N, C-alpha and C positions, 0 to 999 in steps of 0.2 A: 846545418841544422837550425832548426828555429828557436828563436829565443823563448823561455820559460815565461810564463805570465808574471810572476813576481818581478822579474828582473826587466821584463816590459815597461811595468808600471815604474818601477825606480827610473829606467832611462827617461822616461818622460819628467819623472820629477827632477833628474838631475838637468834636465833642458831646461825646465823653469828655473832651477837655481841659477842659471847664467844670466837671468834678469834681474838678481838681486843687486842691490846698490850698496850694500855693505863691505867695506874696505876691511873687515875682519874676516869674515868667513860668509861663503854665499850660500843660502839655503832656499831648497825649493820643496814645496809638498803639494800632493795631490790627495782628494778625497775620491773613493770609488766604493760604489755600492752597486751589487747584482751586474759585476762586468761593466759597468758604466762610470765615466768619470763625472764626478759631481761638481768638483770645484777645484781650483788650482789657487797657490798662494806663493810669493817669494817674499824676502825680507826687503822692506824699504821704507822710507819715510812716510806719513800719511799724505794722502793726496793733496796736492796744492803745496807740500813744504819742500825745500830743496834736500835732496839726498845727499849723504855723506860723500858719495862718488862725485856729486855736483860741486861739493865744497871744498872738496879736496883734502878733509881731514876726519876722523873720527874722534869725536868730544871724550869719549870713555879712554881712547889711547893717548889723548893729549893728557888728560887726568891721572893717567896709570891705573885705572880703575880694574882691578882683575875679572876674569870671567866670572860668571855667576853671580855679580854682586851690582847693585845700583841700577838695573835695568831702568830705573825712571828717569836716568841720564842719557838714554839711548834715543837716538832721534827716530828709530827704525820700528815697525810694528813687523813681528815675526811670522814666518811662511806659515806656520801651523795657525795662527790666528787669522792671516789674509784669506787663507782657504776657507776655515770656517765661517767667518762674516761674509763671505759670497755663497754661501750654500743656505739652504733651508733645514731647520731642525730634523724636519721629516726625514728628509733625505741622507740624514747624518746616523740617524740611529740604526746602530748594526754596521755602520760601514767600516773600512779601513783606510787609514791614512798612511801615504807612501812619502817617506822623505829622504832626500840627498843633501849633503853638505860638499861643497867642492872649495877648494883653494882659489882666493881671488887672484893668485899671481899666476898658476898654470892650469887651472880647471880640474885639476884630479881631485877624486872623492877624498874626502876625509874621514877616515875611521873613527869609531866610538863617540858618534854623535849622539846626543839624546835631546830630548825636550826640556826647557828650562821649567820650573816649578808652576809658573802663570801659565805657561801654555799646556802642561800636563791639566792644570783646573780646567781649562778651557775645552781641552779634549775629552775629559771625563763628562763634563757638563753638556757636550755636544751630542753625547749618546755613542761616539766612535768606539768601536768593539776592539779594535788592535790597531797597532804602529807599526809598520816594517820601514826600518832605517838601513840605508845602503853602508857598507864598510869598505867595500871596493866595487869593481865592474861585476863581479859574479857573485860576492857574499853578502850577507844582510841578516839582520837579527828580527824576529817577530816579537813584538812585547804586546801582551795581553794588558788592556786598560785595567781590567779588573785588577792586576797586581797593582798597579799604583794606586787603585783604591785602598786595598788592604795594606799595603808598604807604604804608609802615609810620611813621605820624605820630608814634607813640610813641617815634621815635628822633630825630626832628627838633625838637622841643620845641614843635611847635606845638599849641595846645589850642583845643578847640570849646567849644559848648553857650551 
C-alpha cells in the first residue's frame, strides 16, 4: 500500500531530524509548497560553532534549565528556524511546515511536540499556512497557523517545545 502524502513528508522530516546535533531531542522540519520541498532544517549550532553532540554536553542540562525556558542559553538554532532561513519568503507564503521530533537515544518519534514561542513567531511572519507535527509513525496533528495568531500564547505564559 502506498504511503499517504502527509506521512511521506513527515518521513522526510524525520530523516532530516536524524542530522540534529541536540542531545535532548532531535527535530527536523521541511517546508513544502505546491507539492515541492522548498527547504529543510534540523536543530543544531550555528555554522562554524561546535554542536552539543561534538562537545558531549548540553549547557541547559548542566544548568538544570527546564524545557521552554531560557532558550538564549541553548547553542542550537531550531529546525523550524533553519528551514525558514533557507527559503525565500515568496516560497513560504501559504506553505506547510512538516516537523518531526525523535528521541536521541533510540530514534523513535516523540509525541506531543510543538514549536516554541520564538519559532511560532517566525512561522507566522514567514507566511506559512499550517504546521503538521508527527506524533508517531502514522499519526499527526495539523495546526492552522491562524490559530496561533488568534490564541496568542505569548500573552498567557504558556510555553512549549
